[in-house]
C-alpha positions, -999 to +999 in steps of 0.1 A: -309+589-685-306+626-690-313+642-723-290+671-731-292+694-762-321+703-784-333+692-818-313+668-840-282+670-818-298+654-787-274+635-766-282+609-740-261+610-709-252+576-695-260+585-659-292+576-641-314+606-632-325+589-600-292+578-584-264+589-608-254+553-615-243+539-648-271+533-674-265+503-697-284+493-728-305+461-725-324+444-753-359+433-744-367+404-768-404+401-759-412+436-773-382+440-796-370+471-778-337+485-766-341+498-731-317+513-706-312+499-671-293+515-642-268+490-627-270+506-593-307+511-586-324+491-613-342+521-629-355+512-664-360+536-693-378+526-725-392+546-754-427+547-738-413+561-705-393+587-724-423+598-745-444+603-713-417+622-695-412+645-725-450+651-728-454+659-691-423+681-689-435+702-718-469+705-701-453+715-668-430+741-685-460+757-701-479+759-668-448+775-652-446+801-680-483+810-677-482+813-639-450+835-641-467+861-663 
């Protein structure tokens, strides 16, 4: 899944970031969550994975900005 946009107008692309395949929603009953799964490679995205990726991408962006100065 690829997040495009910023703020309240965030849009989730329906293509896998790993292989470019189609991402489909999949309900996980055990944890009552709606995840996304790639039909080509099996990549799974859930709210926890997204939170970690967002956290680490912000950290990496700040390191890049500090090094570039």
